[in-house]
C-alpha positions as CSV (number, residue, x, y, z in Angstrom):
1,X,21.7,-52.5,40.7
2,X,20.2,-49.1,39.8
3,X,18.8,-48.7,43.3
4,X,22.2,-49.5,44.9
5,X,23.9,-46.9,42.6
6,X,21.2,-44.3,43.5
7,X,21.7,-45.0,47.2
8,X,25.5,-44.8,46.8
9,X,25.3,-41.5,44.9
10,X,22.9,-40.1,47.5
11,X,25.2,-41.1,50.4
12,X,28.3,-39.5,48.6
13,X,26.4,-36.4,47.8
14,X,25.1,-36.0,51.4
15,X,28.6,-36.6,52.8
16,X,30.0,-33.9,50.5
17,X,27.4,-31.4,51.4
18,X,27.8,-32.2,55.1
19,X,31.6,-31.7,54.8
20,X,31.2,-28.4,53.1
21,X,28.7,-27.2,55.6
22,X,30.9,-28.3,58.5
23,X,33.9,-26.5,57.0
24,X,31.8,-23.3,56.4
25,X,30.7,-23.4,60.1
26,X,34.3,-23.9,61.3
27,X,35.6,-21.2,59.0
28,X,38.1,-23.6,57.3
29,X,37.2,-22.6,53.7
30,X,38.8,-19.3,54.3
31,X,40.6,-17.6,57.2
32,X,41.0,-13.9,57.3
33,X,42.9,-12.6,60.4
34,X,43.0,-8.9,61.2
35,X,45.9,-7.8,63.5
36,X,43.2,-6.0,65.5
37,X,39.4,-5.9,65.4
38,X,39.3,-2.9,67.7
39,X,39.2,0.7,66.4
40,X,42.6,2.1,65.5
41,X,44.2,5.6,65.9
42,X,44.6,7.7,62.8
43,X,48.1,6.9,61.3
44,X,48.1,3.2,62.6
45,X,47.9,0.3,60.2
46,X,46.2,-3.1,60.3
47,X,47.8,-6.3,59.0
48,X,45.4,-8.7,57.3
49,X,46.4,-12.4,56.7
50,X,44.2,-14.1,54.1
51,X,44.1,-17.9,53.5
52,X,41.7,-20.2,51.7
53,X,41.0,-23.7,50.7
54,X,41.6,-24.0,46.9
55,X,39.2,-26.8,46.6
56,X,36.3,-24.4,47.2
57,X,37.7,-20.9,46.7
58,X,39.8,-19.9,43.8
59,X,40.8,-16.5,45.2
60,X,39.8,-13.7,47.6
61,X,39.9,-10.0,46.5
62,X,39.7,-6.8,48.5
63,X,37.7,-4.7,46.0
64,X,39.4,-1.5,44.9
65,X,42.3,-2.2,47.3
66,X,44.1,-5.5,46.5
67,X,44.0,-8.4,44.1
68,X,46.4,-11.3,44.9
69,X,49.2,-12.1,42.4
70,X,49.3,-15.4,40.6
71,X,52.0,-16.6,43.0
72,X,49.8,-15.7,46.0
73,X,46.8,-17.5,44.4
74,X,49.0,-20.6,43.9
75,X,50.1,-20.4,47.6
76,X,46.4,-19.6,48.5
77,X,47.6,-17.1,51.0
78,X,48.6,-13.4,51.1
79,X,49.2,-10.7,53.6
80,X,47.9,-7.1,53.2
81,X,48.6,-4.0,55.3
82,X,46.1,-1.2,55.2
83,X,46.4,2.3,56.8
84,X,42.9,3.9,56.6
85,X,42.8,7.6,57.4
86,X,39.1,7.4,58.3
87,X,36.6,4.7,59.1
88,X,36.6,2.4,56.0
89,X,34.5,-0.5,54.9
90,X,36.4,-3.0,52.8
91,X,34.4,-5.2,50.4
92,X,36.0,-8.7,50.5
93,X,34.9,-10.9,47.5
94,X,35.3,-14.7,47.6
95,X,35.5,-16.2,44.2
96,X,34.3,-19.8,44.6
97,X,35.4,-22.6,42.3
98,X,31.8,-23.9,41.7
99,X,29.5,-21.2,43.2
100,X,28.7,-17.6,42.5
101,X,31.1,-15.0,44.1
102,X,30.2,-13.7,47.5
103,X,31.1,-10.3,48.9
104,X,31.2,-9.5,52.6
105,X,32.0,-6.1,54.2
106,X,34.5,-5.5,56.9
107,X,34.8,-2.1,58.6
108,X,37.9,-0.8,60.3
109,X,37.0,2.2,62.6
110,X,39.6,5.0,62.8
111,X,39.7,7.3,65.8
112,X,41.3,10.8,66.1
113,X,43.6,11.8,69.0
114,X,40.5,12.5,71.2
115,X,39.1,9.0,70.6
116,X,36.3,10.3,68.3
117,X,35.6,8.2,65.2
118,X,36.7,9.8,61.9
119,X,33.8,9.1,59.5
120,X,33.8,9.6,55.8
121,X,32.1,12.9,55.0
122,X,28.8,12.2,53.1
123,X,29.0,15.5,51.2
124,X,32.5,14.5,50.0
125,X,31.0,11.3,48.6
126,X,28.2,13.2,46.9
127,X,30.7,15.6,45.3
128,X,32.8,12.8,43.9
129,X,29.7,11.1,42.3
130,X,28.2,14.3,41.0
131,X,31.3,16.0,39.8
132,X,31.5,13.9,36.6
133,X,32.1,15.8,33.5
134,X,28.9,16.1,31.6
135,X,29.4,17.2,28.0
136,X,27.6,20.4,27.4
137,X,26.1,20.8,23.9
138,X,27.4,23.6,21.7
139,X,24.8,26.3,21.8
140,X,25.4,27.4,18.2
141,X,25.1,23.9,16.8
142,X,21.9,23.2,18.8
143,X,20.3,26.4,17.8
144,X,21.1,26.0,14.1
145,X,19.7,22.5,14.1
146,X,16.6,23.7,15.8
147,X,16.3,26.5,13.3
148,X,16.7,24.1,10.4
149,X,13.9,21.9,11.9
150,X,11.7,25.0,12.3
151,X,12.5,26.1,8.8
152,X,11.7,22.7,7.4
153,X,8.4,22.7,9.1
154,X,7.5,26.2,7.8
155,X,8.3,25.3,4.2
156,X,5.4,24.1,2.0
């Protein structure tokens, strides 16, 4: 009886794994449709339709851009319109029901009126990350504490 149960469990487990793998290959766990995959002109927008199978995915999030509402999560579908001003890579995170989240990038290229790609300026990125306010110590308070330490050391 134990051997039959083990065999049955193995068969069911194998069928489940095979089904999930087949769905992953066919893209049925989630479906993200972009209105265009070609580069767009500056000022144009891209419509994104996102659908997923709630048995395997609980939600899909566009990091720092859009998180679906509870209603959209219940419907397991939402539509998003983006209007990037320069080439932008969106981080799309799938939150699985039983596995660790997975993030995949999707880049939308933006072209100027001459057909030249508008890229994000790397110095602009550096400025944003380095322009954090760093608290500067009060010179008087630091000197006085240093003097106190020096004085303490000099005292017998």
